[in-house]
C-alpha positions in Angstrom: 0.2 -0.2 -0.1 1.3 3.4 -0.8 -0.2 6.5 1.5 -1.4 9.6 -0.7 2.0 12.0 -1.0 -0.6 14.6 -2.8 -2.4 15.4 0.3 -0.4 18.3 0.7 2.3 19.6 0.4 6.0 18.0 0.5 9.6 18.5 1.6 11.5 21.0 -1.0 12.7 18.0 -4.3 16.1 19.1 -5.7 17.5 21.7 -3.4 20.5 19.8 -2.8 24.3 19.0 -3.9 26.3 15.8 -2.3 28.4 18.5 -0.8 25.2 20.5 1.3 24.9 16.9 2.5 28.3 16.3 3.1 27.9 19.6 4.7 25.0 17.9 7.0 26.9 14.9 8.2 30.1 17.5 9.1 28.4 19.6 10.7 27.2 17.1 12.9 30.3 16.6 13.6 31.4 19.8 15.0 35.2 19.0 13.8 36.3 22.1 15.7 34.0 21.8 18.8 34.6 18.5 18.2 38.5 18.8 18.7 38.6 21.5 21.2 35.5 20.2 23.7 36.0 16.1 22.6 39.9 14.3 20.8 41.8 15.9 24.3 39.0 14.1 26.6 39.2 10.8 24.4 43.7 11.6 24.6 44.1 11.3 27.8 41.3 8.9 29.1 42.3 6.4 25.9 45.7 7.3 24.6 47.0 8.4 22.1 46.0 5.4 20.1 42.5 7.7 19.7 43.7 9.2 16.1 44.8 5.3 14.4 41.2 4.6 15.7 39.4 7.0 13.5 40.8 5.2 10.6 39.4 1.9 12.2 35.9 3.6 12.3 36.1 5.0 8.7 36.8 1.8 7.6 33.7 0.0 9.4 31.3 2.9 8.7 32.8 2.1 5.3 32.3 -1.2 4.9 29.0 -0.3 6.1 28.4 1.9 3.4 28.5 -0.4 0.6 25.1 -2.4 1.6 23.3 0.8 3.4 24.0 2.8 -0.9 22.4 -0.5 -2.1 19.5 -0.2 0.3 19.3 3.7 -0.2 18.2 3.0 -3.7 15.5 1.2 -2.6 13.9 3.7 0.2 13.2 6.8 -1.2 11.8 9.4 1.9 13.0 11.6 4.1 12.7 8.5 7.1 16.4 7.4 7.4 17.0 4.4 9.4 14.5 3.7 10.6 12.8 2.7 7.3 16.0 0.4 6.7 15.2 -1.7 9.6 11.4 -0.9 8.9 11.7 -2.9 6.0 14.6 -5.9 6.5 13.1 -6.4 9.7 9.6 -5.1 10.6 7.9 -2.4 11.3 8.0 -2.1 15.3 11.5 -2.2 15.7 12.1 0.5 12.5 9.4 2.4 14.6 11.5 1.8 18.0 15.4 2.9 15.6 12.8 6.0 14.8 11.5 7.2 18.0 15.7 7.0 19.3 16.4 9.0 16.5 13.9 12.1 17.7 15.6 11.5 21.2 19.3 11.4 20.0 19.2 14.7 17.6 17.0 16.0 19.2 19.1 16.2 22.9 21.5 16.3 21.0 21.0 19.5 19.5 19.2 20.4 22.6 22.5 19.9 25.2 24.6 21.5 22.6 23.0 24.7 23.3 24.8 24.7 26.4 28.0 24.7 25.3 27.8 27.1 22.7 26.8 29.0 25.3 29.4 28.9 27.6 31.8 29.2 24.9 30.2 32.6 23.4 30.2 34.1 26.8 33.4 32.9 27.7 34.7 34.6 23.9 33.0 37.3 24.5 34.4 38.3 28.3 37.7 37.1 26.9 37.9 39.3 23.5 36.4 41.8 24.5 35.6 41.9 28.5 32.7 42.2 28.7 30.2 39.9 31.4 27.0 37.7 29.9 25.1 35.9 30.7 24.8 31.7 29.5 21.4 32.5 28.6 21.8 35.3 26.9 23.6 33.1 23.9 21.0 30.1 24.8 18.1 31.7 23.8 20.2 33.7 20.9 20.7 29.8 20.0 17.3 28.6 20.5 15.8 31.3 18.3 18.5 31.3 15.3 18.0 26.8 15.3 14.1 28.1 15.0 14.1 30.6 12.2 16.3 28.7 10.0 14.8 25.7 10.7 12.0 27.3 9.1 13.8 28.6 6.2 14.9 26.5 2.6 17.0 23.9 3.6 19.5 25.1 0.9 19.5 28.2 3.4 20.8 25.9 6.2 23.3 24.1 3.7 25.2 27.2 3.0 25.3 28.3 6.5 26.7 24.7 7.3 29.3 25.6 4.0 30.6 28.6 5.3 30.7 27.7 9.5 32.6 24.4 8.1 35.1 25.7 5.9 36.6 28.1 8.3 37.0 25.8 10.9 38.2 22.9 8.6 40.9 25.8 7.6 42.1 26.7 11.1 42.7 23.2 12.8 44.3 22.4 9.1 46.3 26.0 9.7 47.6 24.4 13.4 48.1 20.6 12.4 50.6 21.6 9.5 51.6 23.9 11.7 53.3 21.5 14.0 54.3 19.0 11.4 56.1 21.4 9.7 58.1 22.7 13.5 58.1 18.9 14.4 56.2 18.6 17.0 57.3 19.2 20.7 60.0 16.1 19.8 59.7 15.1 16.5 57.4 13.4 15.2 56.2 10.0 16.2 53.8 7.3 14.3 52.9 6.2 17.8 49.7 6.9 17.0 48.7 4.9 14.9 50.4 1.3 16.3 48.2 -1.3 16.9 48.9 -1.2 20.5 48.6 2.3 20.4 45.2 1.9 19.1 44.0 -1.7 19.9 45.2 -0.8 24.1 42.8 -1.7 27.7 41.7 2.0 27.3 40.6 0.8 23.3 36.9 1.6 24.4 37.3 4.7 25.4 38.8 6.0 21.8 36.0 4.3 20.2 33.1 5.7 21.5 35.3 8.9 21.1 35.6 7.9 17.2 31.8 6.4 16.5 30.7 9.4 17.8 32.4 11.6 15.7 30.5 9.3 12.7 27.3 9.8 14.1 25.7 12.4 12.0 26.7 10.1 8.3 23.0 9.2 7.7 22.2 12.5 7.1 22.7 11.5 3.4 19.8 9.2 3.3 17.8 11.4 5.3 17.8 14.3 2.9 17.1 12.2 0.0 13.8 13.5 -0.9 15.7 17.1 -1.3 18.0 16.1 -3.4 18.3 16.3 -7.2 19.7 13.1 -8.4 18.9 11.1 -5.1 21.2 7.8 -6.7 24.5 9.0 -7.4 24.2 12.4 -4.9 23.4 9.5 -2.1 26.2 7.6 -2.9 28.6 9.9 -3.6 28.6 12.1 -0.7 28.0 8.7 1.6 31.2 7.5 0.4 32.6 11.8 1.4 31.6 12.0 4.1 33.2 8.8 5.5 36.8 9.6 3.9 36.4 13.5 5.3 35.4 12.0 8.9 38.0 9.6 9.3 41.1 11.2 7.1 40.2 14.5 8.9 39.7 13.5 12.9 42.8 11.1 12.4 45.1 14.0 11.0 43.7 16.2 13.5 44.5 13.8 16.0 48.0 13.2 15.9 48.6 16.5 15.1 47.7 17.4 17.9 50.1 14.3 20.6 52.5 15.9 18.7 52.1 18.9 20.3 52.8 17.9 23.1 54.6 14.5 22.4 53.0 10.4 23.1 53.4 10.9 26.7 53.0 14.4 26.8 49.6 14.7 24.6 48.2 11.9 27.3 48.5 13.6 30.3 47.5 17.2 29.0 44.4 16.0 28.1 44.1 14.7 31.1 44.7 17.7 33.2 44.1 20.5 30.8 41.3 18.7 29.0 40.1 22.7 27.2 43.3 24.2 26.4 44.7 21.2 25.0 44.2 22.5 21.4 43.9 26.3 22.2 47.8 25.9 24.0 49.3 23.9 20.8 47.5 27.0 18.3 49.1 29.5 20.3 52.4 27.6 20.9 52.9 26.4 17.6 50.8 28.4 14.7 50.0 32.4 16.6 48.3 34.2 19.1 45.8 34.9 16.5 45.3 31.5 15.1 44.2 30.6 18.9 42.1 34.3 19.2 40.7 32.6 15.4 39.8 29.1 16.9 38.0 30.7 19.5 35.9 32.6 18.2 35.1 29.7 15.7 34.2 27.0 18.5 31.2 29.2 19.1 30.2 28.5 15.3 31.1 25.2 15.0 28.5 24.3 17.8 25.8 26.1 16.4 26.1 24.2 12.9 26.1 21.3 15.3 23.0 22.7 16.8 21.7 22.7 13.2 22.9 19.7 11.9 21.2 17.4 14.1 17.9 19.9 13.9 17.1 19.8 10.7 17.5 15.3 11.5 15.7 14.9 14.6 13.1 17.5 12.5 12.9 15.2 9.3 12.4 11.7 11.3 9.1 13.7 13.2 8.3 15.0 10.1 8.3 11.1 8.5 6.2 9.8 11.9 4.1 12.3 11.0 3.5 11.8 7.4 3.2 7.8 7.9 0.3 8.9 10.8 2.6 6.9 13.3 2.9 10.1 15.1 -0.2 13.3 14.7 -0.6 13.8 10.6 0.0 17.3 11.8 3.7 16.7 12.7 4.0 15.7 9.1 3.1 18.7 7.4 5.3 20.5 5.4 5.5 24.4 4.5 3.6 25.0 1.2 6.0 27.7 0.1 9.0 27.0 2.0 9.1 23.1 1.4 10.5 23.1 5.3 9.4 20.6 7.4 7.8 23.3 9.8 4.9 22.0 12.5 8.6 19.2 13.2 11.3 22.1 13.5 8.9 24.1 15.6 7.8 22.2 18.2 11.7 21.2 18.6 13.0 24.3 19.0 10.3 25.3 21.5 10.8 21.6 23.9 14.3 23.4 23.3 13.0 26.5 24.7 11.5 25.1 27.9 15.4 22.6 28.3 17.3 26.1 28.4 14.8 28.5 30.8 14.2 25.2 32.8 18.0 24.6 34.1 18.9 28.4 33.7 15.5 28.4 36.6 17.1 25.4 38.3 20.5 27.2 38.7 21.7 24.5 36.8 25.1 24.5 35.0 24.7 24.5 31.0 27.4 22.3 30.1 27.4 19.5 32.8 23.3 19.7 32.4 22.8 20.4 29.3 25.5 19.4 27.0 27.1 16.3 28.5 23.7 14.6 29.6 21.8 16.1 27.1 24.1 14.2 24.3 24.7 11.3 25.9 22.1 10.2 25.0 23.1 10.4 20.8 26.1 8.9 22.0 24.2 5.8 23.2 21.4 6.2 20.6 23.1 6.6 17.5 25.6 4.1 17.1 22.7 2.2 18.2 20.6 2.8 15.7 23.5 2.3 13.2 23.8 -1.4 14.2 20.4 -2.0 13.5 20.6 -0.7 10.0 23.5 -2.9 9.5 21.1 -6.4 10.3 18.1 -4.6 8.6 20.0 -3.8 5.4 21.2 -7.5 5.8 17.8 -9.4 6.1 16.5 -7.5 3.5 18.7 -8.5 0.3 18.5 -11.4 2.7 14.7 -12.5 1.3 15.9 -10.5 -1.9 19.2 -10.0 -3.5 17.3 -8.1 -6.5 20.0 -8.9 -8.7 23.1 -7.3 -6.5 26.6 -9.4 -4.9 26.4 -11.0 -2.2 29.9 -9.6 -0.9 28.0 -6.4 -1.5 24.4 -6.4 0.2 24.7 -9.1 3.3 29.0 -9.8 3.7 29.1 -6.3 4.2 26.0 -5.5 6.4 26.5 -8.4 8.4 30.4 -7.2 8.6 30.0 -4.1 9.8 27.5 -5.1 12.4 29.3 -7.5 14.0 31.7 -4.4 14.7 29.0 -2.1 15.8 27.7 -4.6 18.4 30.9 -4.8 19.6 31.2 -1.5 19.4 28.0 -0.8 21.2 28.8 -2.8 23.8 32.0 -1.0 24.4 30.4 2.4 24.2 27.9 1.6 27.0 29.9 0.4 28.8 32.2 3.7 29.3 29.3 5.7 29.7 30.7 6.9 33.2 33.9 8.1 31.9 31.5 9.4 28.9 29.4 11.4 31.4 32.8 12.0 33.4 29.4 10.9 35.9 29.8 7.5 38.9 26.1 8.3 39.9 23.2 6.9 38.6 22.7 8.1 35.6 25.5 6.7 34.2 22.7 3.5 34.6 19.6 5.9 33.5 20.7 7.4 30.5 21.5 4.0 28.5 17.6 2.9 30.0 16.0 6.0 28.7 17.2 4.9 25.4 16.0 1.4 25.8 12.8 2.8 26.7 12.4 5.1 24.0 13.9 1.8 21.5 11.0 -0.4 23.4 8.3 2.8 22.8 8.5 2.6 19.2 8.1 -1.1 19.3 4.9 -0.6 21.6 3.4 1.8 18.6 3.7 0.1 16.1 2.4 -2.8 17.2 -0.5 -0.9 18.3 -0.9 0.1 15.2 -0.6 -3.6 13.8 -3.6 -4.1 15.9 -5.9 -1.6 16.0 -5.4 0.7 12.9 -3.7 -2.3 10.0 -3.9 0.3 7.5 -1.2 2.6 8.4 1.0 0.2 9.9 0.7 -1.4 6.3 1.4 2.3 4.9 4.7 3.0 7.2 7.6 3.8 5.2 6.1 3.6 1.3 5.6 6.8 0.9 7.5 7.5 -1.6 7.4 11.4 -2.9 10.2 10.8 -6.1 7.6 8.9 -8.3 
């Protein structure tokens, strides 16, 4: 059964090219913000093998992408990975993945508002010696997210493109400066040695590396809005994985070289927030460190916008399929944006920001750290289930495609992601920096979202079989 796609306005089809989709994927990873905020912790708690771990994760996601791209040619809707699981394993589990996606992406965007506010406040204080409350910057970020989320998707892509070029450029400048000057004690390749990559603290490094690839499914999530979907998604998927793997490996290695193998672990443990700025100041000059400080702020806003767009499109797809109220699946008649879903997430973010301020909670520890944790756990889980969904889908019918492409690659990637998920959950206390009940509650929250989606699917199967049968069947491109 196919849903009626003429009932209301659709998303803005044909608006994006491969480079635009890559912008969304890379922006979600927040290269500069991630390099400043997460890489030092991964090095300090995991080791210098973090650099090599990015290449390992790049290989895993490349293997996954082989089957992923083949599946994307058969699923052409804004539902992303949830449709992969729905078609491969079953609609109830597919809806479970969709609920996890909404939680993960929505919480990641809202949580990033907290870190954006902290960096913006500190940057204004350092550069202009003006003290401002973090709440002001959080409200500005929320308002900007809300406005851009309602506008055409290509405008969002252009904004992300400008931001990404700036942050990638400043990181490359620092990395090349460190390399050209031979680092602190000469250049070393120890960060790529198997002993460092697969050492006793590999789980910590793996968690950080997998998190950096969390938004790569955006290549399918925007499939309704791209030109020439089959070609664009293929190019964008492999390009995004290659950029993230090689770039993060190089940047992480250069940070290690700036302090030496032993020194990098020490500084990463004792001064994680200042590690990148120190390397920039010592090897590239004060102006680079100052520029980096400004671009970190814009980097986190780009991440907010990318995650917001992803969450909105999941809600839009669920509303259009009748899983959520139909209003959630409304697209703006002129702008082609999922305006109801976008506005809904913006209001929830505003409520979270105001609640954090009213309770006197720390925006970093509460909004960002706890807000990001569902994404760190949920996004790898989604990729894991998608890998097995692709495998089971093509196990029933390979559609003339070679077995290595649609069976072997998804199975291998699924097994690798299964191990990665286990290690990430086992390292939740180190990921959150908290040793309280939140280390148990956060994984349970993701599990609760998964179960809630499955229950909703079972209810639709029982009470609304027509809606159940139509889940994921909308093909807006025909």
